[in-house]
GULUM-553549 format. One record per residue: x, y, z of N, C-alpha, C in turn. Coordinates in steps of 0.2 Angstrom, whole numbers, padded with zeros to 4 digits, always signed. Each point is the difference from the previous one (the first is absolute). Layout:
<recs>
XYZXYZXYZ ...
</recs>
This chain:
<recs>
-0863+0424+0157-0001+0006+0004+0004+0000+0006 +0003+0006+0001+0005+0001+0005-0004+0001+0007 +0003-0002+0005-0003+0001+0007+0003+0006+0003 -0003+0002+0005+0002+0007+0003+0008+0000+0002 +0002-0006+0002+0007+0000+0002+0005+0001-0006 -0002-0002-0006+0004+0000-0005+0000+0007-0003 -0006+0004+0001+0000+0007-0003+0004+0004+0004 +0000+0000+0007+0003+0005+0004+0007-0003+0002 +0005+0003-0001+0007-0002+0002+0001+0000+0007 +0005-0003+0002+0002+0000+0008+0003+0006+0003 -0002+0006-0003+0002+0006+0003-0004+0001+0007 +0002+0005+0003-0004+0002+0006-0007+0002-0002 -0001+0004-0005-0006+0002-0002-0004-0006-0003 +0003-0004-0003-0004-0006-0003-0002-0005+0006 +0004+0000+0005-0002-0004+0006-0006+0003+0004 +0000+0006+0000-0005+0004+0004-0007-0001-0004 +0001+0001-0007-0006-0001-0004-0003-0007+0000 +0005-0005+0001-0003-0007+0001-0004-0001+0006 +0003+0003+0006-0004+0000+0006-0007+0003-0001 +0000+0006-0003-0006+0003-0001-0005-0004-0004 +0002-0004-0005-0004-0004-0004-0002-0006+0004 +0004-0003+0004-0002-0006+0004-0005+0002+0005 +0001+0006+0003-0005+0003+0005-0007+0001-0003 +0000+0003-0006-0006+0001-0004-0004-0007-0002 +0004-0005-0002-0002-0006-0001-0003-0004+0006 +0003+0001+0006-0002-0003+0006-0007+0004+0002 +0000+0006-0001-0006+0004+0002-0006-0002-0004 +0001-0001-0007-0005-0002-0004-0003-0007+0002 +0005-0005+0001-0002-0006+0002-0004+0000+0007 +0002+0004+0004-0004+0000+0007-0007+0003-0002 +0000+0005-0004-0007+0003-0001-0005-0004-0004 +0003-0004-0004-0004-0005-0004-0003-0005+0005 +0005-0003+0004-0003-0005+0005-0005+0003+0005 +0001+0007+0002-0005+0003+0004-0006+0001-0003 +0000+0002-0006-0007+0001-0004-0003-0007-0001 +0004-0005-0001-0004-0007-0001-0003-0002+0007 +0003+0002+0006-0003-0002+0006-0006+0005+0002 +0000+0006-0003-0004+0005+0003-0004+0003-0006 -0004-0005-0004-0003+0002-0006-0006+0005+0002 -0003-0001+0005-0006+0005+0002+0003+0007+0001 +0005+0000+0004+0003+0007+0001+0003+0003-0007 +0003-0004-0004+0002+0003-0006-0006+0002-0004 -0005-0004-0001-0006+0002-0003-0003+0007+0002 +0000+0001+0007-0003+0006+0003+0005+0006-0002 +0006-0001+0001+0005+0005-0002-0001+0002-0007 +0000-0004-0004-0001+0001-0008-0006+0004-0001 -0006-0003+0003-0006+0004-0001+0000+0007+0003 +0003+0001+0005+0000+0007+0003+0004+0004-0004 +0006-0002-0003+0004+0003-0004-0003+0003-0007 -0004-0005-0003-0003+0002-0006-0006+0004+0001 -0003+0000+0006-0006+0004+0001+0003+0007+0001 +0006+0001+0004+0003+0007+0001+0002+0002-0007 +0003-0004-0004+0002+0003-0007-0005+0002-0004 -0006-0004+0000-0006+0002-0004-0002+0007+0002 -0001+0001+0007-0002+0006+0003+0004+0006-0002 +0007-0001+0000+0004+0005-0002+0000+0002-0007 -0001-0005-0005-0001+0001-0007-0007+0004-0001 -0005-0002+0004-0006+0004-0001+0000+0007+0002 +0005+0002+0004+0000+0007+0003+0003+0004-0006 +0005-0003-0004+0003+0004-0005+0007-0001-0001 
</recs>
């Protein structure tokens, strides 16, 4: 399987896309670590989200 650097050539647009991909990967890693450290907050946020979504679906 090809990695991101092989897929995008070294043009300006390709380099910008690689920066964007690396930034997204860094953000995902940060959020994964944050969720692991804050399981109680994550659980509460998810509970609140699903309660709101259920209420919205009940309305119609």
